[in-house]
N, C-alpha and C positions, 0 to 999 in steps of 0.2 A: 400271228397276233395272239396275245393273251386274252382270255375271255373269263369273265366272272359270272357265275351262275347264282342268281338270287332265288331263295325259296320263301314264299310267304303267301297266305291267302286264307279264304274262308270268311274272315272278317277283316276290317281295315286296321285292327289293332297292330299286327306286325307289319302291315303293308306300308302305311304312311311313313314310319321311321326309316324303313328300308329304301323307299323312294328318295328320301332326303339324302341318304348316304350315296345312292346311285348317282344322283345329280352332282354331288360334291366330287365323287370319283371321276366323273366325266370331265369336270373342270380341271382337276389335278392331273389326269392322265388321259388326254384325248385319244391316245393310241389304243386304249383298251376296248375290247368288245364286251357286250353284256347280253345275257339271256335271263329268262325268269320262268320258274315253275310255280304254278298256283293251283287253284281248285277248279273244278268244273262248274261250280255254282255260285262262287263268291263274287263280290263286287270289284275285285282287283284287276280283271282282264282289261277293262277299258282304260283304267288309269295307267297300266303298264304299257299298253299299246300306244297310248297318247305320248309316251316318252320315246317312241320309236324303237322299243325293245321287243324282241321275239318272245312270245308268250306260249308256254306249254301247260296244258291242263292235265293234272294227275287225277286218276280215279280216287274216290273216297276210300280211305283205309284207316279209319280211326276206331280205337277201342271204345265202345259205348260206356258212358259213366254209369248208366243204369241198366237193369236187366232188359234185354232186347234180343230179338231173333238175329241181330247182327253179331251177337256173340258167337253164333254158329257159323256165320258167313265170313267173319273177320279173317281167318287164315287165308282163305281164297282171295279176299279183297286185297290183303297185304301182298300176297304173291303177285297178283296182277299189277299192283302199283309198283312193286319192286322191279318187275320186268320192264315196265314202261320207263321207270327212272333210269335203269341201265341204258335203255335205248336213247334217252335224252342226253345222258352224259356222253355216249358215243357220238351222237350227232353234233353236239355243241363243242366237244373237245375242251371242256372247261379246265382252267388252270386252278381255280379256287371256287369253293361252294360256300355261300354265306347265308345265314338265316337269323330270324329273331323270334323263333317259336312257331308253334302250330304243328298239328299232327302230320301234315303232308310233307314236312321236312324229313321225317324219320327214314322212309325208304330211300330218299335221295342222298342224304348224308351217309347212311350206312353203305349204300352202293358205292358212293364216291370214296369212302375210306378204304373199302376193299380194293379199289383200283389205285390206291396211293395218292389220290387227289386231296390236297389239304382242305380242311373244312374249318369254319369258325361260326360260332353262334353267340348271339347277344341275348341276355336274360332281361326281359322288360319287367315282368311282375316280380314283386318282392319274394313270393313263394313260387319256386319253379314247378311247372306242370310236368306231367309224365313225358311229354314230347321232348322237352329239353333234357330231362334226366336220361332219356333213352339215347341221346346222341352226344352228351357232354364228353364222355370218355373217348369218343371217336374223333373229337375236334382237336386241332392244334392250338386253338385259342378260344377261351370263353370269357366274355365280358358281361358287365351288368350295369344297370342303372342305379343300383344300390350298393352300399358298402356293407360287407358282412364281417362279423367277428370270426366266423367259421364258415368255410365254404359249404354251401348247400349241396354241392356235388361231390362230397367225400374228399378224395385226394386231388381232385381237379382244381387247380388254382383259378380264381376269378379276379379279373381286373375291372375296377370301376371306371366308367367313362361317362361323359355327358350324354344324355339321351338325345338321339337324333330327332329333330322336329322340323317339319316342312314350313312352319311359320316362324321359326327362330330368325330374328333379324330382319323380317320383312317390314315394309312400310304399310302400316294399317290405313285403310281408307278412312276418310272422315265419317263421323257418325251420320252426317247429313247425306253424303253420297251412298253410304251403305244402306241407310234406311230407304232411300229412293229406289235402290236396286231391288228391294224386297217389298215395295209398296207399303212401307210403314210410315207412321207419323214420327218424325225425328224429335218432336217435342214431348212425346209420351213415353213413359217408362216401357222398356222392352224386356221380355223374358224369352230366352232361347232354350228350348227343350229338345233333347235328342237322346236316344238310347244306344248309340254306337252305329257302326257301319251297316248293320242289318236290322236296326230298330230294336224296340223292347216293348212287347205288348202289355206287360204288367205296368210299366211306367206310363204308357199311353192311356191305359184305362184309368189309372190314378189321376192323371191330369183331367180327363173327361169328367170324372166324378166331382171335381171342384172347379170346373171351368167357369161357371157363372161368377163365383166369388173371385177367382183370379182376374177375370176380365174387368172387374170393378176397379182394379188398381194398375193393370198393365195390359199391353197388347202382347200377343204371343206368336213367336215363330216356332212351329213344331215340326221337327224332322222325324217322321214316324217310322221310316223303313218301308220297303215295298210290301203292299198288301196288309199293313198293320194299322191303317188309319181307323179312327173311331167315327163311324158314318154320321151319326146324328149331330156331330159338332162341326161338320165341314162348312156350314153356311154362315157362321158368325163373321161379321165384318172385321173384327179385331183378332180373329184366330186364323193365322196363315199357315196352312198345312202343306208340307212337301214330303215326298217319299225318298228323295235322294238329292244331295248337293254335290256339285263338283268342287274343286279346290277354291275357286274364286268365290263361289256362292257361300262356301263355309266361312271363308275369311270375312265376307260382308256380314254374315250372321253374327259372328263374334264381335265385329266392330260396332254393330248396331245395338248389341245387348248390354243391359245394365247388370244382368245376372243370368247364369246358366244353370239348368238342371240337367244332369246327365248321369250315366253309369260311371264306374270306376276303372274302366279300361285304361291301360297305361298310355296308349297313344293319345287318348283324349286328355288325360291329366297333364301330359307334357305339352300339349298345345295350349291348354289354359294357363300353364305355368309360363310359357314363352310370351304370351300376350297379357299376362297379369290379370286374368279374368277371375272374378268372384264366382265360386261354384258351390252348388248344393249337389252332393253326390249320393246316388242310390245304388250301392253295389248289389250285384246278383247274390242272393242268399247262398251261403255255403260255397263261395267261390274265392279264389285268390284275390279278387278285387277288394275284398274286405281288408285284407292285410295291406294291400297297396295304400288304401285310404288311411288306415291306422298308422302306417309308417310316416305319413305326412303330418300327423298331429293336428294342430289347430289351423292348418293352412287351408282347409276346406270344411264345409259343414256336411257331416255324414248323416243321412237319414236311412234307417233300417227299413227294409221292405216288409211291412206287416199289413194286416187288414185295414189299418188306419193310414196307409201310405198317403192317400190323397190329402187328408187333413194335416198330416205331418209336413208335407211339402208346402201346403198353403200357409201354415204358421211360419215356416222358415222364410218363405218368399216375402211374406208381409213384414217380418222383422227386418230383413236385410234391405228391402226397398225403402224402409223408413229410416235406415241408419247408413247414410252415405259414408261416414268415416269407417265403420266396420266393413262395409262392402269393399271399399278401396283397399283396406288393410289386408283382407283375405287374398286379393290378387297379388299384392306385394309379398305376402308371406309365402304363397305357393311358389312364386318365382324364386324366392330365396332358398327354399328347402329342396327344390327339385332342379338341379342344374341341367340345362338343355343347351343344345347348339344346333347349327344348321347341318350337322352330319360330318363336320370336318374331323372331329376327334376319332370317331369310329372308322371313317374313310381312311385316315392316315394309318391307323393300326392295321386295317385289313390290306391296304396297299403295301405296307411293309412286309406282311406275310406273303402277298402275291409276288413281291420282288425276289423272294427266295425260291420261287418255283422254277424248276428247269424242265419245261414241257408239261404236258397234261398229266403225266404219271410219275414225275420225279420231284424230289424235294432236297434242297441244300440247306442244312442247318448252319 
């Protein structure tokens, strides 16, 4: 039986698109087997295991962006991760390795390429990070959510495909039902705030700084991330704090919301595009997320993270809650400029690649 090994974790950014592809592959090829390599600490293990897929945790082996003692330990960390990656590949006998970014893919894809196992990677962010640059040349196929006039991977060709999204084509719950599931008033405007799969402390603090003013015009669902809630704000009746949402809860939060405030991770942007959600986006400073948002033009409201972040968010929330036409137009524009699907396009391309595999270490062109 052929088996496809997925790599993704640390945050939900690369995980939720890959889950959409896995589900579509399972529908298209019920005979395939699947396994997953993720991180030891990220939120992905429970989601993957809920799909009935074997999960392997790889030790941290990321090059730190800033000066750190891990610069000294990195070579040893990487060797340990590479050794474990080889063991996972031997145990799973994968026919194809696929990923959508993240540092933990590097030792797996490099080990797989050495063994002759075909690999494929999808580029989610507009500007590739080091992790994808490190493996693009080892892959038989590189795809992207964006069209480039020139490949960001040098001589490696990049094919644009629709971004896989777990909420593409799903039936949205009614606002009334979604609000009831989250103990909200369906007749009151609702703001949904979240900073990604692991939360965002700076965003949480900014919301807390203007919470009283926000609550004069809206109720708030705030997905803070584990351990990142702002303590003094927890008791307000219209401030609904959660540290984690599963897929059903996330869809309900989107359905209940008039407006979303979030970061600019591409998984989040694609979900809001699929559901035509109006978004205020606060990218992480000096991160590729800024280029993600800039590439989308006027389809989202971007707010830069500064010392005045709370007040800047407050102003944009106030403007958009008062302007139904512009709020609805934002959602439609985002849906128009960011093509998404249920994973079918990428699943088809990757399955075509898998069909040319002759055993775990052979490849027929």
